VEXKETI-418078 format. One line per field, with one value per residue: residue number from 1; residue in one letter; x, y, z of N, C-alpha, C, CB in turn. Coordinates in Angstrom, 2 decimals. Each point is the difference from the previous one (the first is absolute). Glycine has a CB too. Example, Ala and Ser with C-alpha at 12.3 -4.5 7.8 and 13.67 -1.06 7.14 Angstrom:
k	[1	2]
r	[A	S]
n_east	[13.19	1.54]
n_north	[-5.69	2.22]
n_up	[7.80	-1.97]
ca_east	[-0.89	0.82]
ca_north	[1.19	1.19]
ca_up	[0.00	0.06]
c_east	[0.90	-0.77]
c_north	[1.20	1.09]
c_up	[0.00	0.73]
cb_east	[-1.89	1.18]
cb_north	[-1.17	-0.63]
cb_up	[1.25	-2.15]
//
This chain:
k	[1	2	3	4	5	6	7	8	9	10	11	12	13	14	15	16	17	18	19	20	21	22	23	24	25	26	27	28	29	30	31	32	33	34	35	36	37	38	39	40	41	42	43	44	45	46	47	48	49	50	51	52	53	54	55	56	57	58	59	60	61	62	63	64	65	66	67	68	69	70	71	72	73	74	75	76	77	78	79	80	81	82	83	84	85	86]
r	[X	X	X	X	X	X	X	X	X	X	X	X	X	X	X	X	X	X	X	X	X	X	X	X	X	X	X	X	X	X	X	X	X	X	X	X	X	X	X	X	X	X	X	X	X	X	X	X	X	X	X	X	X	X	X	X	X	X	X	X	X	X	X	X	X	X	X	X	X	X	X	X	X	X	X	X	X	X	X	X	X	X	X	X	X	X]
n_east	[-1.94	2.27	-2.58	3.16	-1.31	-0.03	2.77	0.20	-0.47	2.33	2.12	-0.63	1.23	2.47	-2.60	-2.98	1.43	0.09	-3.09	-0.88	1.54	-1.49	-2.86	0.30	1.25	-2.43	-2.24	1.11	-0.31	-3.03	-0.68	1.07	-2.31	2.96	-1.24	-1.48	2.86	-3.21	-2.51	-0.59	-2.84	1.27	-0.66	2.26	2.24	0.46	-1.00	1.83	2.62	-0.56	-0.39	2.82	1.43	-1.22	1.21	3.29	-1.74	2.37	3.04	0.24	1.39	2.52	-0.28	1.14	-2.97	0.30	-3.12	0.20	0.71	-3.45	0.60	-2.44	-0.99	-2.21	-1.38	-0.50	-2.81	-0.25	-1.15	-1.81	-1.05	-2.32	-0.02	-2.50	-1.15	-2.64]
n_north	[15.01	2.24	-0.26	-0.82	0.60	-3.05	1.69	-0.44	-3.16	-0.23	1.32	-2.29	-2.20	1.55	1.59	0.43	-2.82	0.48	0.87	-2.67	-1.77	1.22	-0.48	-3.04	-0.95	1.16	-1.27	-2.92	0.59	0.81	-2.75	-1.60	1.68	2.12	0.77	2.27	1.29	1.29	-0.43	-0.62	1.45	-2.76	-2.98	1.85	-2.59	2.90	1.51	-1.74	0.76	3.10	-0.01	-1.36	2.30	2.35	-1.16	-0.40	-3.09	-0.52	0.81	-1.42	-2.24	1.46	-2.87	0.64	-0.01	-2.67	0.17	2.58	-2.36	0.51	-0.81	-0.52	1.07	1.12	-1.42	3.32	-2.03	1.49	2.21	-2.50	0.68	0.96	-3.12	0.78	3.26	-1.36]
n_up	[5.11	-0.98	-2.34	-1.20	-2.75	-0.06	0.07	3.16	-0.27	-2.13	2.00	2.22	-1.99	-1.88	-1.73	-0.09	0.50	3.13	0.10	-1.37	2.06	2.45	-1.04	-0.77	2.77	1.60	-1.91	0.69	3.11	-0.35	-1.48	2.57	2.18	-0.04	2.94	-1.83	0.94	0.02	1.83	-3.32	0.39	-1.84	0.46	-2.15	1.00	-1.34	2.60	1.90	-1.58	0.18	3.16	0.34	-1.67	1.66	2.75	-1.16	-0.36	-2.29	-0.27	-2.72	2.17	-1.65	-1.30	2.94	1.70	1.80	-1.00	1.98	2.03	-0.61	3.43	-1.73	-3.05	2.14	-2.77	-0.14	0.45	-2.97	2.02	0.98	-3.09	2.09	-2.04	1.99	-1.26	1.73]
ca_east	[0.93	0.52	-0.33	0.98	-0.43	0.49	1.42	0.78	0.00	0.87	1.39	0.34	0.37	0.92	-0.64	-1.40	-0.12	0.22	-1.20	-1.04	0.34	-0.28	-1.44	-0.63	0.42	-0.74	-1.41	-0.13	0.02	-1.29	-0.98	0.20	-0.41	1.08	-0.48	0.10	0.72	-0.78	-1.44	-0.47	-1.44	-0.18	0.55	0.84	1.35	0.96	-0.16	0.55	1.45	0.47	-0.14	1.09	1.22	-0.08	0.18	1.31	-0.12	0.71	1.04	0.67	1.24	1.07	0.30	0.94	-0.59	-0.75	-1.34	-0.05	-0.53	-1.22	-0.34	-1.35	-0.88	-1.40	-0.81	-1.02	-1.24	-0.70	-1.15	-1.23	-1.00	-1.37	-0.67	-1.39	-0.74	-1.43]
ca_north	[-0.71	0.82	-0.57	0.32	-0.55	-1.35	0.06	0.08	-1.35	-0.83	0.36	-0.57	-1.42	-0.21	0.05	-0.45	-1.46	-0.53	0.34	-0.93	-1.32	0.02	0.07	-1.23	-1.10	0.14	-0.27	-1.46	-0.48	0.36	-0.93	-1.28	0.21	0.47	1.09	1.36	0.91	1.24	-0.14	0.55	-0.07	-0.73	-1.37	-0.10	-0.27	0.97	1.22	-0.28	-0.01	1.37	0.70	-0.47	0.64	1.43	0.19	-0.49	-1.32	-0.96	0.59	-0.94	-0.50	-0.27	-1.43	-0.42	0.22	-1.09	0.44	0.46	-0.93	0.54	-0.94	-0.54	0.93	-0.08	0.23	1.04	-0.45	1.06	0.50	-0.75	0.70	-0.22	-0.61	-0.35	1.19	-0.25]
ca_up	[-0.85	-1.08	-1.30	-1.02	-1.27	-0.24	-0.37	1.23	0.58	-0.83	0.32	1.31	-0.12	-1.11	-1.32	-0.07	-0.07	1.35	0.76	-0.44	0.54	1.44	0.24	-0.46	0.89	1.26	-0.27	-0.05	1.38	0.61	-0.58	0.68	1.40	0.85	0.85	-0.54	0.89	0.13	-0.03	-1.27	-0.22	-1.24	0.01	-1.19	0.47	-0.55	0.79	1.33	-0.14	-0.23	1.28	0.85	-0.49	0.30	1.43	0.39	0.65	-0.83	-0.85	-0.87	0.60	-0.94	-0.11	1.03	1.33	0.63	0.39	1.39	0.99	0.57	1.05	-0.15	-0.71	0.36	-1.17	0.13	-0.62	-0.72	0.76	-0.18	-0.78	0.47	-1.15	0.36	0.46	-0.06]
c_east	[0.38	-0.30	1.01	-0.53	0.72	1.48	0.90	0.06	0.93	1.47	0.45	0.52	0.88	-0.63	-1.39	-0.16	0.19	-1.21	-1.13	0.24	-0.33	-1.49	-0.68	0.38	-0.77	-1.48	-0.25	0.00	-1.33	-1.09	0.08	-0.25	1.16	-0.55	0.20	0.66	-0.71	-1.48	-0.49	-1.50	-0.33	0.52	0.82	1.46	1.05	-0.08	0.58	1.52	0.54	-0.11	1.13	1.32	0.01	0.25	1.33	-0.02	0.70	1.05	0.63	1.34	1.02	0.35	0.90	-0.55	-0.73	-1.40	-0.01	-0.58	-1.19	-0.47	-1.37	-0.86	-1.42	-0.81	-1.05	-1.22	-0.64	-1.20	-1.25	-1.00	-1.37	-0.82	-1.46	-0.68	-1.48	-0.78]
c_north	[0.92	-0.68	0.48	-0.50	-1.32	-0.02	0.06	-1.36	-0.91	0.29	-0.62	-1.43	-0.29	-0.08	-0.59	-1.52	-0.64	0.30	-0.96	-1.39	-0.10	-0.06	-1.31	-1.18	0.05	-0.29	-1.50	-0.59	0.28	-0.95	-1.35	0.10	0.30	1.12	1.35	0.89	1.33	-0.36	0.68	-0.17	-0.75	-1.42	-0.25	-0.18	0.98	1.31	-0.18	0.03	1.41	0.83	-0.39	0.66	1.48	0.29	-0.55	-1.35	-1.10	0.75	-1.10	-0.37	-0.22	-1.48	-0.49	0.15	-1.25	0.51	0.45	-1.07	0.65	-0.99	-0.64	1.05	-0.19	0.36	1.07	-0.48	1.16	0.47	-0.79	0.85	-0.36	-0.54	-0.33	1.21	-0.29	1.27]
c_up	[-1.15	-1.33	-1.03	-1.33	-0.25	-0.36	1.24	0.70	-0.78	0.29	1.32	-0.11	-1.19	-1.37	0.00	-0.06	1.37	0.89	-0.35	0.57	1.49	0.27	-0.40	0.89	1.31	-0.21	-0.06	1.40	0.69	-0.52	0.70	1.50	0.95	0.90	-0.66	1.04	0.18	0.08	-1.27	-0.12	-1.29	0.17	-1.26	0.42	-0.53	0.78	1.40	-0.04	-0.19	1.27	0.95	-0.42	0.36	1.48	0.50	0.69	-0.80	-0.80	-0.83	0.61	-1.10	0.05	1.14	1.42	0.48	0.33	1.46	0.91	0.67	1.05	-0.18	-0.66	0.49	-1.23	0.30	-0.76	-0.74	0.80	-0.33	-0.76	0.54	-1.17	0.30	0.61	-0.15	0.07]
cb_east	[-1.00	1.81	-2.46	1.91	-0.44	-2.29	-0.63	-0.65	-2.36	-1.78	-0.30	-1.74	-2.12	1.38	2.24	-0.49	0.82	2.50	0.70	-0.29	1.82	2.09	0.06	0.02	2.29	1.67	-0.18	1.14	2.47	0.72	0.16	1.66	-1.90	1.78	0.51	-2.06	2.09	1.75	-0.20	2.22	-0.28	0.20	-1.97	-1.63	-0.66	-0.19	-2.06	-2.02	-0.12	-0.68	-2.49	-1.20	0.11	-1.62	-2.46	0.68	-2.17	-2.01	0.45	-1.15	-1.28	0.90	-0.24	1.83	-0.23	2.12	-1.02	-0.25	2.28	-0.64	1.42	0.27	1.51	0.46	0.38	1.73	-0.33	0.75	1.01	0.41	1.48	0.20	2.19	0.64	1.89	0.35]
cb_north	[-2.25	0.94	-0.10	-0.13	2.32	-0.65	1.15	2.43	0.33	-0.06	2.15	1.46	-0.54	-1.15	-0.13	2.13	0.06	0.30	2.43	1.33	-0.19	1.32	2.49	0.89	0.03	1.70	2.17	-0.03	0.37	2.43	1.18	-0.61	-1.51	-0.61	-1.39	-0.34	-1.09	1.32	-0.08	-0.50	2.15	2.12	-0.79	1.45	-2.37	-1.06	0.59	-1.40	-2.30	-0.17	0.08	-2.20	-1.66	0.26	-0.10	2.34	0.74	-1.53	1.84	0.96	-1.09	2.35	0.20	0.64	2.45	-1.04	-1.58	2.34	-1.05	1.23	1.33	-1.48	-0.01	0.58	-2.37	1.87	-1.75	-0.95	2.28	-1.30	0.01	1.85	-0.92	-2.41	1.57	-2.18]
cb_up	[0.63	1.50	0.59	1.66	-0.91	-0.74	-2.13	0.25	0.80	-1.79	-1.27	1.02	1.11	1.60	-0.99	-1.14	-2.35	-0.26	0.08	-2.10	-1.71	0.37	-0.38	-2.35	-1.04	0.78	-1.27	-2.23	0.09	0.20	-2.21	-1.76	-0.45	-1.75	2.01	-1.43	-0.70	-1.28	2.55	-1.06	1.25	-1.33	1.38	-1.32	0.13	-2.29	-1.31	0.57	-0.98	-2.40	-0.30	0.36	-1.88	-1.89	0.25	0.19	0.99	-0.13	1.68	-2.02	1.89	0.26	-2.47	-1.54	-0.51	0.96	-1.67	-0.80	0.38	-2.15	1.51	2.03	-2.02	2.43	-0.77	0.24	1.79	-2.20	0.04	2.12	-2.04	1.74	-0.73	0.39	-0.66	1.04]
//
């Protein structure tokens, strides 16, 4: 994955406020148990949203654009943690 600095990401969506809006809106969806578009080793919704943006899985929609038609989403389950180690 190509790692860019935050200013380059902000330019992609039209500025830092729009980037913040996109990430926070998506993080809220993740909190509400929306399907995740990436596999992540974290359960932090902001990090998950940023990973989705970095991988091109989400983008900011213009006001005149219609939402994309997605036939069916498959939820990616978080990796199982070995909580019971004996």
